[in-house]
N, C-alpha and C positions, 0 to 999 in steps of 0.2 A: 184471852188474846183472840182478836177477830182477824179474818182474812178479807182483803179488799177484792173487788171485782178484777183488778189488774193482776193480783197474785193468783187468783183462780185461773185467769186466762193464761198466764205464764205456765202454770202447773199442768195445763192440758198438753203442753209440748215437752214436758220433762218429768218422767215418772218419779225419779228420786226426789226432785223438788216438790212434787205433789205430796209425797209421803210426809215430808218434813212440814210443809205448810198445813196440811190437813190435821196431822196429829198434834202439832204445836197448838193449833187453833182449838182442838177438842180437849186438850189436856186438863183444863180447869173444870170442865163440866162433864167429863167422860164417865165418871163414876155414877153421877146422877142419871145421865142419859141411858146407861145400860144396867142400872140398878145394881151396881157393884158395891159390895160390902165385905167386911171381914168379920163375919159372925158365923154361927153354926150353919146357916143356909148356904153360904158360899164355900165354907170349909168343906161341907159334905159334897157339894157339887165338884169342887176341885179334886178331892180325894177319889170320888167315884169315877170321874173321867180318866184320871191317871191310872187307877188300878184296873179299870175295865180293859185297857190295852196293854199295860205293862206289869200287872200283878202287884204284889205287896212285898216281895222279897227285897232285901237290901236297904230297907228303911232304918234309920234315916241315911240318905246319901250324904257323904261327907262334904263334898264341894260341888255346887251346882252353878250352872249358867243359864239364864233365860234370855232368849232372843226376842226382840219385839215385845218388851215387857209391858208396854202401856203404863198404867198407873200402879202396877204391881199386883194385879188381881191374882194371877196364877201362882207366882212364887210365894207371896205373903200368905195366901190361904193354904198352900202346901206346907209352909213352915209351921203354921198354926195346927195343921193336921199331923205333924210329926214325920212328914215325908222327907224334908230337907233340913240340913244343918247349916253349914256356911253357904251363903247365897250371893251370887253376883248377877246383875241384870244389865241388859243393854237395850237400846232402842235407837232407831235412826233419828228420832225426835228428842232433842235435848229437853223439851218441855215435858215429855212423858217420863223421862228418867228422873227429873226433878220431882214430879208428882209421886212417883213410886217411892223415892227417898223420903218425902214428907209423910206418906202413908206408913212407911216402915217406922219412922221415928214416933209417930203418934201411937203405934202399936207396941212400941218398946222392942222392936226387932232390928237387928243390925244387918244391913245389906251394903254391898259395894256396887255403885252404879256408874256406867260410862256410856255416852252416846257412841253408837257404832253401827256400821253397815254390816249385816250378816254375811254379805258376799265377800267381806274382807275383815274378819274378826281380829281385833288387836290383842290376841293371846297366843302364847307359845303352844306348840304341839303337846299333846298328852297332859293337859292341865286339869281337866274336870272329870268327875265321876259321873256326872249327869248333865245333859243339855235338854232344856224344856222350852216349849213355846205353846201359846194358846191363841188360835184365830190370827195367825201371823203369816204363814207361808203363802197365803193367797195374795199378799201384798208384795211379794218379792219377785222382781223381774226374772231372775235365773234361779229357779227352785232347786235344780239339781246341783248347781254350784254351791248354793247355800247349805245343802246337806253335806257336801264334801267338806265345807268349812266346819260345820258342826262336828262331823266325825274326826276331822283333823285335831280339834282342840280336846277331844275326849281321850282319856287314858285307855289303853287296851283293856277290853272287857267292860268299858263304860257304856252307858245307854243314852240314846236320844229318844225323847217322847214329845211328839207334837200332837196337840188335841184341838178339837173344835173347828176343823176346816170345812168349808162348804162343799158339798157334792154338786155335780153338774145338775142333776134333776132337782135336788132339794133347793138349790139356789134359784132355779127357774121358777119353781112354785112360790117360794117365799117372796121373791121380788114382785110377782104379779099380785099376790095377796096384799102386800104392803102398798103398792100403787093404788089398788082399788080402795083400800081402807082410807088412805090419805085423801083421795078424791072425794069419797063420801063424807068423811069427817069434816073436811074444810068447807064443803058446800052446806052441810046440815047446820054447822055452827054459825054460819052467816045468816041464817033465817031469822026474821023478826021474832023476838021473844027469847031467842037463844044467844044472839050476837053479843049482848052486853056482858054475859057471864061465861060463855063457853068459847067464844072466838078468840084466837090469838091475834095480836096486833100485826099490821102489815109489815112493820119492821122485823118482827120475829119470824114471820113467814118468809120474808126475803132472805133472812139469815139462814133459815132452814133450807131454802132453795139453793143457796150457794154451797152449803154443806153437802147437800145431795149431789150437786154437780161434781164436787171434789170426790165424793165417795165413788162415783162412776169411774174416776181416774185411778184411784188408789186400789180398788178391788180388781186385781188383774187376772185371777185364775179361779176356776172351780176344778174339782177333782173326781175322777172315778177311782174307787178304792183300789182295784187291781192295778190300774195304771200308776197310781201313786206308789204302791208297794214296789213295782218294777223299777221306778225311778230311784228309790232309796237303795235298792240292790245295785243299780248301776253306779251310784255314788260311793259304794263300798260298804254298805251296811250288811250285817248278817243277822240271822234270826228275825227277819222282818215280819211284822204282824200288823194288821189293821183291825179297827173296831168301829162300828157305826152307831149312831144314836139319833133320836128325835125324828119321828114321822108325824103322827097326829099332834104331838107337842109343838112342832114347828108350825103346823097349819093353824094352831091356836095362838102360839106365842108371837109370831111376827105381826099379825093384825093387832094384837094387844099392844105391842111396842109402838106401832105406828099410831094407834089411837092416843096413847099416852103422850106422844110427841106432838100431836095435832091440837091438843087442848091445853089450857093453862094448868100448870102442875098443881096449883092450889085447889083445883076443882076435884082432884082425885085423892081421896083420903086413905088412911091405913086400911079401912075395910075393903076398899076396891083392890088395893095392892095385895092384901092377904088372899082375897078371892082369886085374883089372877095367878098368883104363885101357887096356891093349892091346886088349882085346876091344871096348871102346867105339870105339877108333880104327878097328879093322877094320870094324866095322859102319858107321862114318861113311863109309868108302870105298864100301861097298855102297850106302849112301843117295845118294851123289853120282852113282852110275850110275843109280839108280832115279829121280832127279830128272828125267831125260829123258822118263819114261813115266808117273810117278805124279802126279796132280793136286796142286798146291802146298798146297791147304788140308788135305791129309792129314798133312803133316809137322808135327813138334812145334813148331818155333820159326820165327818170321818176323822179318826185319830190314827196315828201310825207310830210304831216304835221299832228300833233296831239296836243292835249291839255292835260296837267296834271290835273287829277280830283282833 
């Protein structure tokens, strides 16, 4: 599903509409765009991100809810990892909920999906043992209200785990690396001798430009880890903890993602993708060592967890 220039223009003036338009538009191609899969690579990633901030006790959680589920990446990989049992998913985009349900069916997993705004969750108090989200709260206008809603639907003693949110400094660096990579890639691939095989069509580039314009509207926040923790405390969370990840891995990963988006997909085969992924993994190991000496606000992503009293 594509978005017209008129829809993009309207979305600039309505944040909630922007979220729906952008994510409905992206639903069909989101997994390919972000290299989302449901294999050992992404199972390991989801398990590691979850356990790094929330530990491994309580697995499997009996009844979970994901906010901003997208195509099901976090919930489905956590189910495959043995972290979750009964799973429910929501997203403000009906297209994303449908994509998540299709992925679940293909994997033979049962989930219950419902389009919903996290600022007004359609569930009773004290319903879930766990609420999760991945790369979602930076899209929400009122983040503290969203945490109040997440805590409201948790049972007493239940846990909320939100992973993969952009930090202020990490996002600043990533965006500049991405813009520079896009500029270089689109210029170089238009050179004689490269244009025929490496340049994307003008229609594809225009489509990417409209997507980028909407991304600027739907990405509302970046976070300082300490400030995020205090927000969750104000919302009513207890035992609040944050964890950060990706420093050099983000400096490599974002230009790689941008390069992959700037050239025709068929030009990049499995050998390239394996090299890019292995390099990202190696830098992640470097980052885990740097975590002991580098201030947490310099890393690209932050995760947070809390317990409902």
